[in-house]
N, C-alpha and C positions, 0 to 999 in steps of 0.2 A: 316514373316518378319515384318508385321504390328504390331503384338503383342509385339515384342521386342521393336519397336520404341515407342509404347504407354507406355510400362513399363519404358523405359529410360526417356521419357518425364515426366512421373509422378515422377520418381526418382529425376530428375533435379528440378522439381517444389517443391518437398519435401525438398531438400537440400536448396533451396532458402528460403523456409518458416522457416526452422530451423535457417538459418543465420539471417533472419529478427528478429526472437524471441531472439536470443542471443544478437543482436545489441540493441533491445528494453531494455532488462534487464541491459545491460551495460550502456545505456543512463539513465535508471532510477537510477542506482547506482551513476552515475555522477551528476544527478540532485539533489539527496539527499546530496551528498558531497558539492555541490555548496551552498545549503541552510545553511550549517554551517558557512558561511561567514557573514550571516545576524544576527544582534543582535535582539534576540527575548526574551521577558519576558514571563515566564510561566503564563498563565491566563486562568483558566478553566470556566470562567463565560459564561452564556448564552448570545448570541448576536443575534439580528435580522439582517440578512444579505440579500443582493440581491440574486435573483435566475433567471436564472442559473449563473454559474461562480462566485458565491458569496464567500467571504472570510472575516474573521475578519481582523482587522488592521494588516499590515505587521510586526509590531513590537511586536505583541503578538501571543500566540498560545499554543497548547498542543501537545502531541505525535501524535495524529491523523492528526493534521495540517501539520506535516512533510510529511506524506503520501499524503495528498491532494495536497500540494504544489509541491511535486516532480512529481506527475502524471500530474498536470496542466502544468508544464514545458514541458511536452511531448504532450500537447494539449488534455489531457483527463480530463474531468470535473467529478470528483467523487461525487460532490454534486448532480449533475443531475442524474448520473448513479445509485447511491444508492437510491436516492429519488424515481426514476421511478421504480426500482425493488421492493422497499418496498411497494410502492403504489399498485403494481400488486400482490405482494406475502407477504403481511404483516404477515400472520400467520407463515411464515418460519423464521422470525426474532425473536430474544430473547424478551421476555416480561419483560423488565426491565424498570425502570424509569416511571412506571405507564402510559405508552403511550397508548392512545386509538386509535391513528391513526398516520399518518406520520407528520413530522415537518421538512420542508426543511431547516430550520435554524440550526438544531442540529443533525439530524439523522446520517449524514455522519461524524460527529465529535465524534462519540462514538465507542470505540474499539470493543465491541461485534457486532455492526452493520457492521463495516468494515470487521471483521473476517468472519461474515456470508456471506457478499457479495463476498469476495475473495474465500471463500470455495465453493460457488455456481458456480463461473465462472473460477476457477483456479484449480490447483492441490494441494491437501493437502498432505504435506510430513509427514512422521513419525517423532516424536520428537526424537532428538538425542543430545548427548553431544559431538559429534565429529564435529569440525569446518568444515571439508571438506564436510560434508553433506549439507551445506548451500552455496548457490550460489549468486553472486551479483544480486541485484534486487529482491531477495526473500523478502516477507513481513512476519515478524515474530511477534507473540504476546506471551506474558507471563504474569503470575500472580505474582504481587508484594506482595501478601499476603492479607488476609482479603477480597478476591474477587476483588481486584483492578487490572484491566487489563491494559496492556501497549503494545505499538506497535512500530516497527521500520523497517528500510529498511537495508538489508544486502548490504555491499559495497564490492568492489574489493580490499580494503585496508586491511592489516593484522595487528594483534596485534604484539607487539614488539618481542614476542617469536615465531611468524610466525605460531601459531597453531590455531588461531581463526580469522575469518573475523570480521572487525569492523562494527558496526551497527549505523546508524544515527537515533537519536530519540530525544525527548525532555521530560526529566523527572523532570525539574524544573530549569535547568541552561541554558535554551535556546536550540537551535538546535545544538547538538554536535554529 
C-alpha cells in the first residue's frame, strides 16, 4: 500500500510540474505579445549597460532583446544567466565576434549565444515545416542567409489560415 501511495504522490507532483511548465510557456507567449505594444526602433549598436538586469533603452532593440524582455517580464534575467554560464563554460559557446572572454554588455544580445544557452538548458526540437510542431513559448532561431541568425518566440496566436503559430520578433520594424 505504501508503494502505491508513493507512486500516486509522485504522479500528482509530476502533473503539477507539467502544469507549471505549460503555464510558464503560456505566460512567456503572453509576455512576448505584450511587447508588440511598445514602439521599438531596430538598433543593433553595442551599448554599455548595467549588470545585472541591464537593458538598452526601452525604445530600441533587436531580435534578441525580444527574448530578453519577455523573460524579464517573468522575473528571469537572461543577461545574468547567460553571462554566468558563459563565464563558467566559455569553450561551449560559439567563437564568433573575436571574443577572448565574456562581455556582460552584449553576450546575451547575440543569437548564437542565446541559442547555445537554451540548447544547454532546454529541449532542442527537430526542425520542422509543420506549424503544429511548435508550441507557445518555444524559442526559435533561423538563418536569414549569409550566416545572419534571427530569433523569436512562438505565440498561441495563429496565422490567418490557422496553419502556423505567429512568432514575436524584431527584424527591423520593431517588436512584431
